[in-house]
C-alpha angles and dihedrals in degrees: 000000000000092000087056095047107027113017094084093054119105095209116063093187091057090051092050089048092052092045091050091050092050094041093217107205099188139354140174142108133295127215112193122213090222092056115024091170091068124070114186125202120220143183130193116214135167120262092249094057116132110261092207092054089047088053091050093048098040101041117010100043092045102042102016090228142051117260114260093236136014122196116197113201125202133180148133122310091219116124123244138082130290119237114276092230092056090048092051093048095048092044093054091045096051093043090053090051091047090057091066106019134040106236134191122201118207116200142159089269094222123123093252130132101271095036091049088049093061092039090061089050091055092046094052094051103132095200112069090183089066103043125184109227114217115198120190122201105194140161114260091217093056097057119104115239089002091165093079089059092060093102137126111234100324133120119257124205102216113199102165109122103171138009126222093192114095113242095023125100134172117247116264105264099219097061119113098205137023132196109194115199112211112200091160091246133108128239096359121130097175098095092043090053091048094049091047090057091049091046092052091048090052090052091047091057129202098292115038113208139161088233090092090063094052101028138015114286139157093239127069126206114241129198122188118214116197121198115184098326134192134221090290089056091055091053091044092050091047092053094043095047103035101034107020097033095224118156116242131205118203121201098221115209097040092096123228121079091336092072092043093054091044094051093046091046094052095044093049095046091046092053091042093054089050090053092050090050090052091050090053100042102026087217108170091201087073107083110213125194126207120245095268094050090048091050093050093049091051090048090054091048094051094047093200115184105202100202093048091048091047090058089065089067117112092217122103095238110035115201108241092183095069115106100219092187090060090054092049094044094050091051091051096046101040103030102029095144091055092063120086130173137206113197106220090182090071109100093214096058111137137174094267089061088062093049090045092052093050092049092045090051091054094044095045089051093053095037090096087074102084097182121116094240092060091050090050090054091049089050092052091048092050089049093051089053092042093234102151094166090060090055093051099041106030114018109031099031095138125062088224091066091062090056097047102045120078104235100170097105093044092048092050090048090051089051093054093044092046095237098164095173093058094044090051090050092051093047092048087060093053098260105179109232089174090065091048093050098032087137133024097257095090091045090049089053091052091054092044090056090057107029107017089222134112114267093247092056090046090058096042099039102032113021098037096052091045095055095038123212097335090113137010125219117237092358119148114241134178093223118075110255145166105213130199092273113097103174094087095054130074094206120053134185095243094186090058093045094048089047091055091046091051092049094048092049095046097248097144100171090047090048090053090051094054090040089062091049097047134076129247092040097178092049094049090046090058091046088056091048091053092050094046093048091054090046089051090057093049103035100027094213116155092212089076091059091057090048090050091052090049095055093041090052091051093049092048093048092051091049093049093051092043091053093048090048098049119349095189096053089043091059089048090052092050092060098032116124111235111212093195089065102039094277096294118153133223089251094053094048092047091054094046090048089048091231098170093174092056094047090049093060118112094244094056092042089053090053092049089046091053091050092045094056095037109203095335109125113254090227090068107101124237092242091055092050091049090048090050090051088061095037098041096179089063091061089075090068096053122108116262133186124220095224131063089218101049135201090058094143089055091066098042088087119083112279121225094208117114092242097046117133118185109264116246127202111249136181117233113215118218105229140151129241114204094192094057110127097184131049114273139186128214120217112234126259119281092007093180092059116086110213111215113212130168141189128019095339092060091046093051091046091051091052090049091049089050093052093048094053110111091226091056090047088052091052094050091047088050091053089045093051092049091051089046092054092047091049092046092049092047092050093048094045104035114009109039111103133160116261097216098069131046093335095052092105096045104049126208120343123257092251090054092050090050089050091051091050090047093054090046090057088050089053090052090051092052090050089051091052091052093049091047092063109114092229122113102219124063090224090057091048092052092044091052091046096052094049087082116080095214091055089055090052091048091052093048092046094050093045092049091048094054090044088058089049091056093045091043094062094049108100094228124113094218093052091053092051091049091047091051091049093049090046090055090052089046091053091053089054091052090051091051087049087065089074090074089060090052090055089082090065110092094216094049103033098073090046090056089056090055092046090054092053092045091052086055090054090045091057092062091042092056090055090058092043092052090058093055093041091056092040089059102027101053098048093042093048090050091052094046096049136040123242109300137188113261117261134164089247092067096076089052092052091049093050091043090053095050107029100057091049087073091065094037091242095129131045117189107218092194089066093049096050098038111097096169124108093269089048092057091047090052090046093055091042089054092050092050092044095049091046093052100036103036099034109024104031097038092050089046089055091049090050091050091051091047091050091049091049092050091046094050099034093092095036100041095086090047092050092047092051089051090052089050088071090062091048092050091048092046095052093041092057096043118106119260098255125061123230131317091021088049087089087075090059091048092052091047091050091051091050092050093048094048095047094043097047105026103034094025093224109177096212092052091045091055089049089050092052091046091049091049094048091049089074096056133090104189129115128205106208126194125257096265095055091041090055091049094050094045092049091054091045093049093048093049092043093056091046093050092047095052091045089054090051090054091047090053091051095248128139119253092226116059103244137139110272104206095174092081090075096051117106115197122207120232090252091055091049092050092047091050092051091047091052091049090050092048091053091050091048092050090049091052092047091052091051089047094053090048090051091053091051091052091048091049091051089047092053092049090050092051090048091055090052098042099034126217093329089087111082120211122201117242110239116198127204089255089058092055091048091048092050091049089054093055110102108253092232090063091057089061093057110098118234117248 
């Protein structure tokens, strides 16, 4: 044992001094045969050994510090087994405590029922890094085969399982330490019990404080837990509570002294509360006894028989003279706050109830200290044990406490440990996070804990790549903004910054909390979606997909409610530039985040519809617009609206909605945003003011407005593309001749030259589109350009066309044939390109989405089909033909032989008429091939198409609406004239750019700015309108969030829901349902009796009116009883 107690000491003389003071008789280690994995250390000391020296030797010299918490367990020494439910509850409770706090359990050390109960808990601890130390203080004379433990520093293999000698018991094999008290007597526990009390008092120290649980201290808090309990337990509790002032927890319902203390406690407190009520009200109806009468009544209620209770003592000579009721009553009356109870009879008892009781015992004990420091220690302890209810109900009961206690360190700790419940509690009590993060130092520390990088590099290297090119750090912009960088500002939006930190670190619940507290909820939701989507690609964790769906659902719900509340303001909010996020809009972020569901909402579609038709009145029919596109002069007589977002006058009147804010006239500034990654449109100046014009100026302006509408541009480009295809087809079919024969002196035809010029203008337009990308590098521009399928087709088609032009002018016959072949392929690509134009049609657009997905399925199907085509074609071709020289025509013949058999378009007569061996082989090959290819694979393809159709049927419309944004942007940015007249627009743009940037001409610069702003749909509203929109968004965001919490079955207030751990037995479930049914039956019976009373009154009233002519049935008492016995459900069945 000396290596356990003394080997770690640096001063041998001190160790010898302590050993001489303790007079250690033997020491060593014990290995039990029941548990070879556990080796327990032990010492044997006399009963008069100094408890303080024992504490120094046993704890401080071994572990250099006192344990944060000691639990002393007491119970009956009777044999048997504890209930499995109690074992499970205590095991879960102690393991939860062990995760956050090092605990020691002090027991009697003997292999009795209660001690064995806690030994099994220590043995089944799944985390060896957080052990539960079990210390047994036992009498040396009560140990079976104690002679083999009389050693000096050696290991003893203890094999004794049971003892047949009365009064002797083997040690419990799962203990880690033993202190054996040798009083040189046999079968006497009295001195061991006495020393254990002194030892616990020595550990407790002079001044008990919670500081030892949160900081290093000489004293250690102790809690005594009593299960069952005998007469010795009553005496031990009395000494611990009355003299040593140690809190005690009784497990009520386990019989023994626990039930006695519980009954006395409840009777006394009940009478005491009645006395206090009498003192307050002076109500004479309340009979109040004096103290002696109260004591006698409680004595009668407890019915304690002293001599019977004394016989339960484990000592050899139980003291029959002790009045055990006096001991219990004194504990209840003088140390009431030290007594705590856990009702084991309650069916819903769970492990958290045990932890709660232990924590309440410690806090109640120290609650007499009213100073702020003690409350702070209690608060830290409750946080460590994650007992939020204790904080709300016991520690921080007054709002004043939240103001006086410094919570900065605890709040920061809760942030790092992702304790959302505690953070929510602090914020609900107006904890000022702005004071905590008044500068960037704390925020920098938070990021350093996670990324080990400076804050600036975190933003530039982590956040910026995750959200893409939505915003640019430190980029000059004409619009006022407050970008993601925070280092240049003294004031920061801490809710936004903590939200971004939570998202980056994967703290989803914490991110949702700060999302509800921040502004611009839809914008921040999309920022989170962008970050999570990039994390999904890199980390491939499915949890991010659920988080993406959560934020997208919140954004969509806010938009839906916003639109229902006030459609006009909702459309303003969709295109409003948000300075806090580099002037991006909801629409831009939704597109970058690929939120198809958000784009498909009615509010966004209305905005896109307004942009699509420009300022043409919605009431103008499509046929009239198409007619005006042919008869352009008629377009000047159409109806136009002054605003891009129409129906403004409709919402100038006061709104009756709960979120209505009176609409104010604002001026929209035309400005440019360099960091815009998507096309935008700026609403014109003074959009609330309707300019009245008349005469020729108004007519010309109407025609100009008509031509600049994206829908009209689309129509003219459609007409242009149809004419282009007709011209292309005519040239290829009728006017494409070689130049080296009879046309060598004439050159290409006029139609061919027009076609070449036309394609050249298309090439110029594609170059313009690439240069218009708001990306700095050319590689980025090209990469963004080629992400679109139609751009790839355009590039291939234009390249093939100019290849044919080069080959066409070479005076070689083969080159002309190749050029004509390539031109034919090129024409087919231009025809396929027409599908993109059809995507604007609502009936055709969704179908194109399905076709695209089915082509994807067809690609994989063709891979499988190729295997079977070759598996049949190559063997069959080899059997049909002799050995041949290889030629490039052979693969075509093989595929031609096998492929058309699938559709029964080719029958090989050589197989039918060949009755040789190879003929039969080909015959069976054909049967197998047709069975697999025609039946299996074709039906598989149909099933794949059906599955794709079913999968996309609900989402097709949503996907098509999302693609409509790209179409609107594409047409909005296109020049005014369609090809080939688009060359005029290109030349004009070049002239404007050269004169505005090279020659610095003011007029051309204004034209350049106007031309640039024409391709934007973004409004910069003033502060008043911004405040209105943000207030509506915040109110709706909070409403949507709390509704989502209810839908998910969560509580609105962040509190520990202990019910999730409760497991109800079938009997309990049945009893609950029976009680519910009884309550419903009683309710129906009450309603039934009331109905009879009303009917009876009604009959008497009718009799008064009608006289004696109305006969009333005579109901006897038996009839009422019979009716009351009828099941209520039968009364509801109508009579036939």
